[in-house]
N, C-alpha and C positions, 0 to 999 in steps of 0.2 A: 504493500500500500504506500503510495506516494503522498506525502502531506507537506503543505507549505502554509506559512503564516504571512499575511500581507498587512503591513501597518501603514495607514494613511494619516498623516498628521497635518493639521492646520491650527492656527492660534485659537480658532473657535471650537474645534472638536477633534477628538482622536477616534478613528474607526479601525477596527481590526477584523480581518476576514480569515477564517480557517478553511482551507481548501484541501479536499482529499480527492486524489485521482482526477484533478481538473474540475471538480464540482464543489461549489460553495456549500459548506456544512453549518457554519456558525458565523454570526456577526455580533460584534460588541461595539457599542457607541457610547462615548463619554463626552458630554459637552461642558465647556469651561464654565458656562453660566449655571449648570445644574449637575454638579459632580455626584456620583454615587457615594453612599456613606456606609455600605455594608462592611463590617469589620472595624469601623471606627469605634474608639472607646471614649466615653464622655463621663464627666462628673455631672450627673443630673440632679434634679430636685423633684420630689414627688408632689404633684399638684392636686391629685384626686385619687382616692381609694374607692374602688367599686366592689363592695362585699358580695353583692348579688352575682357578679360575673367572676369573682375571685381574680380580679385584675386591678391594674392601676395605670393612670396616665402620669408620664414623667416628662418634665420640661428639660430638653437637652440643648435648647437654644435655637431650635428650628421654628418655622412658621406654625406648624401644627405639633401639639404634644404627642410624644411617642407612647407606645402601649407595651405593657409587660404583664404576662400572665403568671399566676402563682407557680405554675409548673416550671417556669424559667428563672425562678428565684433560688439562688444557692442557699441552702439551710443546713444547720447542724442536725444530727440525728434526733435530738430532743425536740427540734422545731419542725420536723418533717411534715406532720399532719395538721399543723396550726393553720387557721384561716388567715387570709391575707391582711385582715384588719389588725392582727397581732404581729405581723411581719413588717408591715410598712405603715408609716403615718404621714399625713400631709406636712410638707415643709422639710421632710427628711432628705439629706444628701445621699445619693446612691450612685455608685460607679457601675455603669452599664455598657454593654456592647451591642451594636446594631446588627441584627440577623436578617432583616428585610428592609429594603428601601421603602420610603413612602410610595404607595401605589394608588392612583386614583384619589379617592376621598379618604383613604386610610393613612394614618400616621405610620412612622417607622415601628418595627417590631424589635423588642429589646430582650436581652438576657443578662444575668449577672454571672453566668458561667463563662468567664473570659477564655478566649482561645486566640493564639497568635501564630500565624503560619510563617514558615520559611521555606526553603527549597525542598527539603526532604522530610521535615517534621512539622507537626502542629503542637505547640506548647499549651498545656492546660494547667495553669499555676495552682488552681484550687482542687486538683484531682491527683490521685496516685495511680491511675490506670495507665497501662501501656497497651495501645491498640495498634493493629496492623491493617492497612487497607485491604478490603475484601477482594480487590482486583489482583492482588498478589496471591496467586493460587498455589505456587510451589510450597509445600509444607516445610521443607528444609530451609528455604530462603526466609520464610516467615519466622521460623525459630531462630535463625542467625540474626535477623534484624532485632527481634525481641531481646535476645541475650545481649546483643551489642549495647542497646539503650539501657537495659537493666544494669549491666556491669558499670556503666558510667554513673548512673544514679547512685548505685551502692558506694562507689568511690567518693562521691560528693557527700553522702551521709557520713561515711567514715571520717571525712575531713571536717566534720562538725556542722555541715549545712543540713538543716532539718527540713525546711519547706522546699523540696526540690521539684514538686509538681509531677504531672504526668505528661505523656506524649502519645500522639497518633503518628505512626509512620506512614507517609504518603506513598502513592503508587509509584512515583518517579524514583523512590528510594530503592526499588528492586535492582540488585546488583551493585549498589553504591558502596564505595570503600568506607571502612570504619572511620578513617581520619576525616572524611567529609561529613559523616553523621555527627562525629564529635564536634566539628567546627560549628555545625548548625546548632547543636545542643548548647554549647557555650555562648553563642551569639544570642540565643533566645533568653538564656538566664540573665545575661548582662542587660538586655533590653528590658526585661521585666523589672529588674532592680531599679533602673532609671525611671520607669513608668510609676513605680510605687512612690518614689520621691515626688514625682510630679503630681500624683493623686492627692497627697497630703497638702500640698501648697495651693492646688487649683481651687478656684471659686466655682460654685455650682453653675450649671449650664455652659460649661466650657469643654472644649475637646482636649483630650489627653493624648490620644494616639490616632493618627490617620494612616489608613492603608496606602500602599504605593499607588502612583498614577496607573492608568489602565495598561499602557504598553509594558510597564515593568511587571505588573501582576500577570499579564499574559506570558511574559518570558519566564517568570517564576513558576507558574502553574501549568502551562500548556506546552512548554518547550521540551517535549519528551524525545527519546532517541529516534522515534519514528519520523520526527520533523526533519525534512531534508534542507529546507531553506526558510530563512526569516528575512523578508524584504521590507525595507523601511524607506519611505520616499522623502524624508526630511534629514538633511545632513546633521543638524544639531541633535535631533532625537536619536539618530544612528550612533553618534558619538557617545551620548549619555547611555544608550543601551549597551554599547561596547564596554564602557567602564563598569556598568552594573553586572553584566555577565562575567567579566573578567574576575570580579571578586566573588560572586555567588555561584556561577555556573560556568567555569572556565572551559568545560568540555564542549560547549556549543558556540564558542567564539567564532570558529571558522564557518559557522552556518549563517551568521549575520551578513547581510548584503545591503549596501546602499543602492537604492534604485533612483537614478537621475533621469530616467527616460522622459521624453516629451509626452508620450502617451500616458494618461493617468494610470496609476498602479492598479486601481480597481477595475480597469478595463481589460487587464490581462486575462482574466477568466470570466468576463462578463458579470462581474460581481454587482455592478450597478443595476443591470437588468434583473438579476436574480432577486435583489432587494425589492425592486418595484413589484415583481411578481409575488413576492412573499407578503405583500400588503393586500393582495386580493383574496377573495373568498374561494375561488375555484382553482384547483390544481389539476391540470391534465395529466393523464397517465399514458405511457407509450402505447398501451394496448388499445386506446380509444376510450377507456373509462375515465373517471375523474373523481376528485375529492372535493367536498364542500366543507370549509372551516367556518364555524360560527363561534366567536369569542364573546362571552358575557362576563359580568362581574362574578357570577357564581361558579361558572364552569365553562369549559370549551367542548363543543361537540364536533365530531368529524363524521360526515356521511359519505359512504362509498357507493358509487354508481357505476354500472357497466358501460353506460353511454353507447358508443357506436360499436363496441366490441361484441361480436356474436359467436366467436369461437369456431372450431372446425368439426367437433364431434357432437357435443350435446350441451345442454344448459348448465349442468353441474360442473363440467370442465371449464366453461366460460366463467362461471362465478368463482371457482377455485383459483384460476389464474389471475383474475382481476383482484381478488382479495390478497393473494400473495404479493403482487406488485404494489397494492395499496399499503400493506404492512411495512414494506421497505420505505415507501415514499413518506408515510406518516412519521416514521422514526426520524427521517431527515428534516421534515417540516417542523416537527416539535423543537428540534435544536435550532433551526434557522430562524423561526419566529419567536423562540424563547417562550413558549407557552408553558404556564405552570398551573398548579392547583389540581382540581378534579378535571379529568378528561374522559369523555365518553365517546367510544368508537363504535359506529354503527356499520359493521361489515355487512355485506349481502348475505342473507341466510343460506347456510350450507347444511345439507341433509347428512352428509357423510361425517361421522365423528372424527375420523382420521384427518380429513381435510381441516376441520376446526383446530385440531391439535397442531397441525403443521403451520397454519396461519399464526397461531399464538406463539409457536416456537420461533418463527421468522421475526415476529414483532419483538420478542424478548431478546433475540440475538442482535437485532439492530440497535435496541436500546442499551445494550452493553457498552456501545461506543460513546454513549452520552456522558459528559462530564458531570451532569446534574443527576442527583439520585432519582430514579424512577421505580415505580412499583406497579406491576400489573396484577390486579386482584382476581382476574378470571372473567368468565362469561356469566352475566346475570340471567335471571329467569326469562327476561324479555329478549335474550340473545345479543345483548350489548356487552362490549368489552369495556370494563371499568379500569381506570388506571390513575395514578397520581404522578406528578412531576414537581419536584421541590421548586417553589417560587421564592427567589431572593431579590430579583430586580424586575423592572418593568419589561413587558414584552416588546418586541420590535415595533408593533403597531402603536403601543402606548408611548414609546419614545418618539416616534416620527409623526404621529397623527394626533388629532383631537376630535371630539365629537362634532359632527356636522352641524353648523349653525342654522342650516335650513331645515333639516328634519329633526334636530335636537337629539341626534344619536339613534333615532328609530331605524335608520337604514332604509326607509321608505318615504316616498313623497305622495301627496294627494294627487289624484288625476285631475286634468283640466276640467273634466265634467263635474267632479266633486266641488271644485273651487267655483265653477259657474253657479251651482245651486246655492252655495254659501253667499254669493253676491246677490242672487235673487232674494234670499231671506233677509239680507242686510238692507236691501232697498225697501222691502215691505216694512221692516222695523222702522226705518227712517221716515217712511210715508206716514206711519201712524203717529209718530212723535213730532214731526215738523211740517210746516207748510212751505213748500218750495215750488218753483216753476219747472225745474228739470233736474236731472242727475247726470253727473260725469263719473264714469267708472275708470279708474287707473289700474291697469293690471299687466301681467306678463304677456308676451307675444302669443304664446300657445293658448292662453285663456281667452284673449280677445278674438283670436282666429276662431275658436270654438263658438264664442258668443255670436259672431257675425255669420257663421256658416251653419253648423248642425243645430245650434240652439236658437237660431234667429226667429223661428216660429214662437218659441216660448218667450223671447224678448218682446215680440209684438203683442203677445197675449198679456204680458205684465204691463206694458205701456197702456194698453186699452183698459186694464183693470184699475190702475192708479191714475189714469188720465194725465200722465206726465211723459215727457220725452226723456229717453235714456241714450246718452252718447258714450262712446268708448275711446280711450286713449292708451296706446302702448307705452309702457315704461320699461325701457331696456334693462335697467338695473334691478328691477323687481324679480324675485324668485317666483317659481310657479305658484307658491302658496300665499304670496303677498298681493294685497289689493286694497284700494281705498275707494269709498263712495263719497263723492263731493257734492254738496248741495249747491245748486246754481240759482 
C-alpha cells in the first residue's frame, strides 16, 4: 500500500490530505481564526452543577461553557459513587482537558483524567496502568513493549519518585528501540512536572497546555512506516517540520519533501475535487449503484441503492455485489467526511446469511484502517447495521459549511406553486385589514412566471373577488420563498 501525506499551508488555514494508492482517504483542516482545542489543558472554574444530569458546566475561557460528566471526573476510591453535587461546587477551580471540540450548539467536552501524547507513548499522570495499542497484534512484541515501560517505571520508583503515572503504548511504537521509548518517557515526565508548576500559579479560565499545531500533530500521529512521502508546499513550514522530526522522529526525515510546484499541491491527486464531492449527499459506486448520506445532529444515516446496476445472473448476486462495494466505499467516506457518533447503514436486504456475514466482515476490515475508534454492533431486527465512530472534532461538512439561510437547514425549498398560494392568502389578509386601490407583489422570477402563466386564471378570479388590480414585479435578489405584498 502506497501512502502519502500532503500538507497545504497558508496564513489563514492549514489543510492536510492523507492519500492511499492515489485516493484521498482523510482531510484535516485547521483555520487560524478557529483552532481546534482537543487535548488542551485548562484551569477552569465550575459555573453550574446539574445534579439531575450528574454533570457540570465549566468556564475555560471560551464563548460557551464546557461540559463535564461525573463519569469523566477523576475520584479516589472512597468518592467513586458520590453524586456530582458532592464532587464539585460552583466557583471551584478545576484542571480539565478537552476531549471534544465545541460542535454545533454544544460546548466542549471535558475530563479530569489528563493524558499527554508523544510519538510512541501517551502519558496518564493520574493512572498506574500500562496499556498497549490493540492494533499491535504480535503477543511477543506486546510483552516486550510492556516490560520495557514497566522496567523504566520501576527504576524511577527505586530512585525515590512515587507518582510516576501510567502509559499507553501507541501503534507506531511497534518495533521501536528501547532508547526511543525511554526518551519519550523522560520527555513526558519533564513536561508534566513543568505543567504542575504552571497549574498552581495559573488563574482560573486560562490555558495551561496547548497541543501542537495541526501539521506537527499529523507528523507525530500519522507518520507511520507505511508513509512513503510527506509533501509540504510552504518552505517555512517545511523547515519547522524538519526541525520537529529531527528531534522527535529522526527516522522519517528523509521522507519530508518541499513541494515548490506551480500546480497547487492538492491538485496532484484531485484532492480539491474529492473534497467538493464529499460535501454532497450522493456517492456513486463503480457498479452503477450509489450511497445517500444524511447527517443530522442525532445521527448519520447511509442508504445503499442498486441504481443502474442489474447484474448478470440474478437479483441476489446484484444486491450482494452492490453491498460489498458499498461497504468499502462507506469505510472510506466515514474517514473522508469525518462522520462521528451513531451511524446507521441501510444495506439492501440480503436473503443469504453468508452474504450478510461477508458484507459485515468487509465493513469491519475497512474500518480497521481508520485512525478513529469504530464499533460495529451488528444487524438490528429491522436489518440495519448499527455502528459508532468516536467524534472528537467537527465533520468536514461542519467545518466548511453552515446551515442554508434560505431553507434554514431543512435541505428543502417550497415550490413556486406553494409560494403562489401563500401570496394569495396574504393578499386576502391585507384586503380584509386595509382599504387600498391595488396591490404590487414583489417576488422571485420563478414565482412571478408561475403567477402570470399557470396561475393566471386564479389571479383573475382573486382580482374579481377583491375588486382590486394585482400587479407583479420580479426581484432578482429574492429567494424563491421571499415575497412582499405592497399596498398601492
